[in-house]
VOBA-1610 file (N, C-alpha, C; in pm, whole numbers, padded with zeros to 5 digits, always signed):
BEGIN
Met+02729-04534+03464Met+02588-04562+03431Met+02500-04519+03547Thr+02391-04452+03516Thr+02301-04405+03620Thr+02217-04518+03675Ala+02155-04492+03790Ala+02067-04592+03849Ala+01952-04625+03757Ala+01900-04523+03687Ala+01788-04545+03595Ala+01830-04633+03480Ala+01952-04610+03427Ala+02002-04689+03315Ala+02022-04833+03353Arg+02053-04858+03478Arg+02071-04994+03525Arg+01939-05060+03562Gly+01831-04983+03548Gly+01701-05039+03581Gly+01671-05034+03729Val+01741-04947+03801Val+01722-04935+03945Val+01641-04809+03973Asp+01543-04820+04056Asp+01462-04704+04095Asp+01541-04621+04194Ala+01587-04500+04153Ala+01670-04415+04238Ala+01599-04378+04367Thr+01466-04368+04361Thr+01392-04330+04482Thr+01398-04439+04586Ser+01426-04564+04544Ser+01435-04672+04642Ser+01573-04680+04703Val+01672-04618+04639Val+01810-04621+04689Val+01830-04517+04798Ala+01779-04395+04776Ala+01802-04285+04870Ala+01758-04316+05012Pro+01636-04369+05032Pro+01594-04398+05170Pro+01686-04497+05240Ala+01736-04598+05165Ala+01827-04695+05226Ala+01956-04628+05270Val+02008-04539+05182Val+02131-04467+05216Val+02107-04377+05336Asp+01993-04305+05333Asp+01961-04217+05445Asp+01947-04296+05574Gly+01887-04415+05565Gly+01870-04497+05683Gly+02003-04542+05740Arg+02095-04580+05653Arg+02229-04620+05700Arg+02301-04503+05765Ser+02289-04386+05703Ser+02354-04267+05759Ser+02298-04234+05896Ala+02166-04246+05909Ala+02102-04215+06038Ala+02147-04313+06145Arg+02155-04442+06108Arg+02200-04543+06205Arg+02346-04520+06245Lys+02427-04482+06147Lys+02568-04454+06176Lys+02581-04336+06272Ala+02505-04229+06244Ala+02509-04111+06332Ala+02459-04145+06471Ser+02352-04226+06476Ser+02296-04265+06606Ser+02397-04346+06688Thr+02469-04436+06621Thr+02569-04518+06691Thr+02684-04432+06739Arg+02729-04339+06655Arg+02837-04248+06696Arg+02796-04166+06818Asp+02673-04116+06815Asp+02624-04037+06929Asp+02617-04123+07056Ala+02572-04247+07040Ala+02560-04335+07157Ala+02697-04363+07218Ile+02797-04382+07132Ile+02932-04409+07181Ile+02989-04285+07251Ala+02970-04168+07189Ala+03019-04044+07250Ala+02948-04017+07383Asp+02818-04041+07387Asp+02742-04021+07512Asp+02787-04120+07620Ala+02821-04242+07578Ala+02869-04340+07675Ala+02999-04294+07739Leu+03088-04238+07658Leu+03213-04184+07713Leu+03185-04071+07810Leu+03096-03980+07773Leu+03063-03867+07860Leu+03001-03916+07991Asp+02914-04015+07982Asp+02851-04068+08103Asp+02955-04129+08196Leu+03048-04207+08141Leu+03151-04271+08222Leu+03241-04167+08288Val+03279-04065+08212Val+03364-03959+08268Val+03290-03885+08379Thr+03164-03854+08355Thr+03084-03784+08455Thr+03073-03864+08584Glu+03070-03996+08571Glu+03060-04083+08688Glu+03193-04105+08758Gly+03302-04047+08702Gly+03430-04055+08771Gly+03538-04135+08704Ser+03508-04199+08591Ser+03610-04274+08518Ser+03679-04180+08420Val+03792-04124+08462Val+03856-04018+08384Val+03906-04068+08248Arg+03955-04192+08245Arg+04007-04246+08119Arg+03947-04385+08095Pro+03819-04393+08061Pro+03757-04524+08039Pro+03817-04595+07919Thr+03816-04726+07922Thr+03870-04805+07812Thr+03766-04819+07702Ala+03813-04858+07584Ala+03721-04880+07473Ala+03620-04989+07508Lys+03664-05091+07581Lys+03572-05199+07621Lys+03462-05146+07712Glu+03497-05059+07807Glu+03398-05001+07897Glu+03300-04912+07820Ile+03353-04836+07725Ile+03268-04746+07646Ile+03171-04827+07562Ala+03220-04933+07498Ala+03134-05017+07415Ala+03023-05080+07498Ala+03059-05130+07618Ala+02958-05192+07704Ala+02851-05092+07744Arg+02892-04970+07779Arg+02794-04868+07819Arg+02705-04829+07701Ala+02762-04821+07581Ala+02685-04781+07463Ala+02598-04894+07409Gly+02625-05017+07453Gly+02548-05130+07403Gly+02587-05170+07263Val+02716-05150+07228Val+02765-05188+07096Val+02886-05279+07113Ser+02932-05335+07004Ser+03050-05421+07010Ser+03176-05335+07021Leu+03283-05395+07071Leu+03411-05324+07079Leu+03455-05281+06940Arg+03430-05367+06842Arg+03468-05334+06704Arg+03398-05208+06656Ser+03272-05188+06698Ser+03197-05071+06653Ser+03263-04940+06695Val+03327-04941+06812Val+03395-04820+06859Val+03500-04778+06758Tyr+03577-04876+06707Tyr+03686-04844+06616Tyr+03640-04833+06471Val+03520-04882+06443Val+03463-04860+06311Val+03419-04714+06296His+03364-04659+06403His+03309-04523+06398His+03409-04415+06437Phe+03517-04453+06504Phe+03619-04356+06545Phe+03757-04411+06515Asp+03847-04323+06473Asp+03983-04367+06438Asp+04054-04428+06557Asp+04037-04363+06672Asp+04099-04412+06795Asp+04030-04343+06912Leu+04077-04369+07033Leu+04012-04309+07150Leu+04030-04157+07154Glu+04141-04108+07099Glu+04160-03963+07094Glu+04053-03898+07008Asp+04026-03959+06892Asp+03921-03908+06803Asp+03787-03909+06875Leu+03757-04017+06945Leu+03631-04027+07020Leu+03625-03920+07128Phe+03734-03899+07199Phe+03736-03800+07306Phe+03713-03660+07251Cys+03770-03630+07135Cys+03750-03498+07075Cys+03605-03477+07037Val+03543-03579+06977Val+03401-03569+06940Val+03315-03551+07064Ala+03345-03630+07169Ala+03266-03622+07292Ala+03281-03486+07358Ala+03404-03432+07358Ala+03426-03301+07419Ala+03347-03193+07346Arg+03350-03197+07214Arg+03272-03098+07137Arg+03122-03116+07163Arg+03079-03240+07176Arg+02938-03268+07204Arg+02897-03209+07337Gln+02985-03220+07436Gln+02955-03163+07567Gln+02954-03011+07562Phe+03046-02952+07485Phe+03045-02807+07470Phe+02911-02761+07413Asp+02858-02836+07315Asp+02728-02800+07257Asp+02616-02813+07360Arg+02627-02913+07448Arg+02524-02934+07550Arg+02515-02815+07645Val+02630-02758+07678Val+02630-02649+07777Val+02629-02512+07712Ala+02611-02508+07581Ala+02613-02379+07510Ala+02516-02276+07568Pro+02393-02315+07607Pro+02301-02214+07662Pro+02357-02143+07785Ala+02442-02211+07862Ala+02498-02149+07982Ala+02616-02058+07948Arg+02656-02056+07820Arg+02770-01973+07782Arg+02725-01839+07725Ala+02599-01800+07750Ala+02553-01669+07705Ala+02642-01561+07765Pro+02669-01455+07690Pro+02760-01350+07740Pro+02718-01293+07873Ala+02815-01276+07961Ala+02788-01214+08091Ala+02764-01065+08073Asp+02684-01007+08161Asp+02650-00865+08153Asp+02773-00781+08182Asp+02798-00680+08098Asp+02913-00592+08119Asp+02871-00452+08163Glu+02750-00441+08216Glu+02703-00312+08266Glu+02668-00324+08414Gly+02669-00209+08481Gly+02632-00207+08622Gly+02753-00193+08712Pro+02730-00189+08844Pro+02839-00177+08941Pro+02933-00297+08935Leu+03055-00277+08982Leu+03156-00383+08981Leu+03105-00509+09049Arg+03045-00494+09167Arg+02999-00612+09240Arg+02896-00692+09160Ala+02803-00623+09096Ala+02700-00691+09018Ala+02761-00765+08900Arg+02859-00704+08835Arg+02924-00770+08722Arg+03003-00892+08767Ala+03072-00878+08881Ala+03149-00991+08933Ala+03057-01108+08969Glu+02946-01078+09032Glu+02852-01185+09069Glu+02792-01251+08946Ala+02766-01172+08841Ala+02709-01228+08718Ala+02807-01324+08650Val+02933-01283+08644Val+03037-01369+08585Val+03050-01499+08664Val+03059-01488+08794Val+03077-01606+08878Val+02955-01698+08871Arg+02836-01640+08873Arg+02714-01721+08867Arg+02709-01801+08737Arg+02744-01738+08628Arg+02744-01806+08498Arg+02850-01916+08495Arg+02969-01884+08545Arg+03076-01984+08540Arg+03051-02099+08636Ala+02987-02071+08748Ala+02958-02177+08845Ala+02871-02285+08781Arg+02774-02243+08700Arg+02689-02342+08631Arg+02773-02429+08539Leu+02864-02366+08466Leu+02950-02441+08376Leu+03042-02535+08453Phe+03102-02485+08560Phe+03195-02567+08638Phe+03125-02688+08698Glu+03003-02669+08745Glu+02929-02779+08807Glu+02883-02880+08702Asp+02832-02830+08590Asp+02777-02919+08487Asp+02885-02983+08400Phe+02994-02909+08380Phe+03096-02949+08283Phe+03225-02995+08351Gly+03227-02994+08484Gly+03350-03021+08557Gly+03421-03150+08521Pro+03354-03267+08528Pro+03424-03393+08501Pro+03484-03400+08361Ile+03407-03360+08259Ile+03461-03367+08123Ile+03570-03262+08103Arg+03558-03146+08170Arg+03665-03046+08161Arg+03794-03101+08218Arg+03786-03163+08336Arg+03907-03218+08397Arg+03966-03331+08313Ala+03879-03415+08257Ala+03928-03525+08174Ala+03992-03471+08045Thr+03931-03368+07988Thr+03986-03308+07867Thr+04123-03249+07893Glu+04138-03178+08005Glu+04267-03118+08038Glu+04371-03226+08066Leu+04328-03339+08121Leu+04420-03450+08147Leu+04470-03511+08017Gln+04382-03521+07919Gln+04417-03581+07791Gln+04487-03482+07697Ala+04470-03353+07720Ala+04519-03250+07627Ala+04667-03259+07594Pro+04757-03290+07690Pro+04899-03297+07655Pro+04931-03401+07547Phe+04841-03496+07527Phe+04867-03604+07432Phe+04789-03586+07302Ser+04715-03476+07289Ser+04630-03456+07172Ser+04633-03310+07126Pro+04687-03283+07007Pro+04687-03146+06956Pro+04546-03087+06946Thr+04449-03171+06908Thr+04312-03121+06895Thr+04256-03079+07030Leu+04276-03163+07131Leu+04226-03129+07264Leu+04301-03009+07322Arg+04432-02999+07292Arg+04507-02881+07338Arg+04446-02754+07282Arg+04407-02759+07154Arg+04344-02642+07093Arg+04210-02611+07159Leu+04132-02715+07189Leu+04004-02693+07257Leu+04024-02626+07392Val+04121-02677+07470Val+04147-02620+07602Val+04199-02477+07589His+04293-02457+07495His+04350-02323+07474His+04241-02224+07435Asn+04154-02265+07342Asn+04047-02175+07297Asn+03949-02144+07409Ala+03919-02243+07492Ala+03828-02220+07603Ala+03886-02118+07701His+04016-02132+07731His+04080-02035+07821His+04084-01896+07758Ala+04112-01892+07627Ala+04119-01762+07559Ala+03983-01692+07561Gln+03876-01768+07539Gln+03741-01710+07544Gln+03709-01658+07684Gly+03753-01732+07785Gly+03731-01688+07923Gly+03801-01558+07953Arg+03926-01545+07906Arg+04001-01420+07928Arg+03934-01303+07857Met+03890-01327+07735Met+03825-01219+07659Met+03697-01173+07729Glu+03624-01267+07786Glu+03503-01230+07859Glu+03538-01141+07978Leu+03640-01180+08054Leu+03681-01099+08170Leu+03727-00961+08127Ala+03803-00954+08019Ala+03851-00825+07969Ala+03735-00735+07929Arg+03629-00794+07873Arg+03512-00715+07832Arg+03430-00671+07953Val+03400-00766+08042Val+03312-00736+08155Val+03377-00634+08250Phe+03507-00647+08267Phe+03576-00559+08363Phe+03661-00453+08292Ala+03621-00417+08171Ala+03692-00314+08095Ala+03702-00181+08171Pro+03596-00135+08241Pro+03608-00006+08311Pro+03722-00004+08413Glu+03749-00117+08477Glu+03856-00123+08577Glu+03992-00149+08512Leu+03994-00226+08405Leu+04122-00266+08345Leu+04179-00161+08250Glu+04093-00095+08176Glu+04143-00008+08070Glu+04207+00121+08122Val+04188+00154+08248Val+04253+00273+08304Val+04396+00242+08350Leu+04436+00116+08347Leu+04568+00076+08394Leu+04671+00085+08281Pro+04797+00107+08315Pro+04904+00098+08214Pro+04907-00042+08155Pro+04952-00059+08030Pro+04946-00189+07962Pro+05002-00306+08043Ala+05120-00289+08101Ala+05182-00400+08175Ala+05100-00436+08298Glu+05050-00336+08367Glu+04969-00361+08486Glu+04834-00421+08448Arg+04783-00379+08333Arg+04656-00434+08286Arg+04669-00584+08257Arg+04780-00622+08194Arg+04802-00764+08165Arg+04813-00844+08294Arg+04883-00788+08392Arg+04900-00860+08519Arg+04765-00874+08590Ala+04687-00764+08592Ala+04557-00769+08660Ala+04464-00868+08592Leu+04466-00872+08458Leu+04382-00966+08386Leu+04425-01110+08417Ala+04555-01132+08425Ala+04605-01267+08457Ala+04558-01310+08595Val+04558-01219+08690Val+04516-01253+08826Val+04369-01287+08832Ile+04284-01203+08772Ile+04140-01233+08779Ile+04106-01355+08695Asp+04185-01381+08591Asp+04165-01502+08513Asp+04194-01625+08599Ala+04299-01620+08679Ala+04332-01731+08768Ala+04226-01749+08875Ile+04171-01639+08923Ile+04067-01646+09027Ile+03943-01717+08974Ala+03906-01688+08849Ala+03776-01734+08797Ala+03786-01859+08710Thr+03885-01944+08735Thr+03900-02066+08656Thr+03833-02185+08723Gly+03819-02291+08644Gly+03764-02414+08697Gly+03852-02475+08805Ala+03982-02459+08793Ala+04073-02514+08893Ala+04049-02449+09029Thr+04027-02318+09030Thr+03999-02250+09156Thr+03864-02294+09213Trp+03767-02310+09125Trp+03636-02360+09168Trp+03649-02498+09232Asp+03726-02586+09168Asp+03747-02720+09223Asp+03814-02714+09359Leu+03909-02623+09374Leu+03979-02608+09503Leu+03881-02571+09613Leu+03794-02475+09584Leu+03698-02431+09685Leu+03593-02538+09715Arg+03545-02604+09611Arg+03436-02700+09629Arg+03485-02833+09687Glu+03597-02883+09638Glu+03641-03016+09677Glu+03738-03016+09795His+03833-02926+09794His+03936-02927+09898His+03896-02846+10021His+03816-02742+10001His+03769-02662+10114His+03623-02691+10149Ala+03561-02779+10070Ala+03424-02825+10097Ala+03323-02712+10109Leu+03341-02606+10030Leu+03243-02497+10031Leu+03120-02537+09949Ser+03005-02487+09990Ser+02884-02508+09912Ser+02894-02426+09784Pro+02814-02458+09681Pro+02816-02376+09560Pro+02792-02228+09588Arg+02698-02199+09680Arg+02669-02058+09712Arg+02790-01990+09776Asp+02856-02059+09872Asp+02972-01998+09937Asp+03090-01986+09842Ala+03104-02084+09753Ala+03213-02077+09656Ala+03191-01959+09561Gln+03066-01938+09518Gln+03037-01823+09432Gln+03068-01692+09503Arg+03026-01681+09628Arg+03051-01558+09704Arg+03200-01534+09720Thr+03276-01641+09744Thr+03421-01628+09763Thr+03488-01580+09635Leu+03449-01636+09521Leu+03508-01593+09395Leu+03471-01448+09363Ala+03346-01411+09386Ala+03304-01273+09360Ala+03379-01176+09450Asp+03395-01213+09578Asp+03471-01129+09671Asp+03615-01109+09622Ala+03675-01219+09575Ala+03815-01212+09530Ala+03828-01125+09405Leu+03734-01138+09313Leu+03739-01056+09193Leu+03724-00908+09227Val+03628-00875+09311Val+03606-00736+09350Val+03728-00680+09422Ala+03782-00757+09516Ala+03897-00710+09593Ala+04017-00683+09501Gln+04041-00774+09410Gln+04154-00758+09318Gln+04138-00635+09229Leu+04019-00618+09172Leu+03998-00507+09081Leu+03996-00374+09156Glu+03943-00372+09275Glu+03945-00248+09353Glu+04086-00210+09393Ser+04172-00308+09413Ser+04311-00279+09451Ser+04391-00217+09337Cys+04338-00231+09213Cys+04409-00177+09097Cys+04378-00030+09073Arg+04280+00023+09145Arg+04241+00163+09121Arg+04346+00259+09176
//
């Protein structure tokens, strides 16, 4: 039986449904943002109780809106990827080697600085979550494809086996783990860390000629 047949004004039902949907989406976003905030502040694996307190919701609400903490972490990770999307604009693949290397490093440095805590937390959780493993795998694959495109003039002249090895080396140089090593363990400034990575990329690619 339709709403009209039951004597119910359908126009009065839709706004209520829309309002509930909006509140549900708002609560989900608040919970995901609370997780991201806690991770950014250094809590790599916050508890559901901590997340609920930060979001200003009940502990029950966390599990009403998400199947479990893995589900919440996946949603939060995707949300963070969307936040940093503007910084993922394609790096320039034209110009001298040094200019291309600096452009790649400059772009990645912004991502590493802005996305570092959630990236590390995601990689920590990935072994226990097929969804997060796919996210991490896809992120690494996109990074390799970018390097292969930007440095195609240097890589494509190499024999296939040597090309794969050279790509693997520059991929290792330009990862978040290497950035963390330079910034945290060697205490380099962002500017010096960028220069170091660009130097390493140029040196490696020039050695392949």
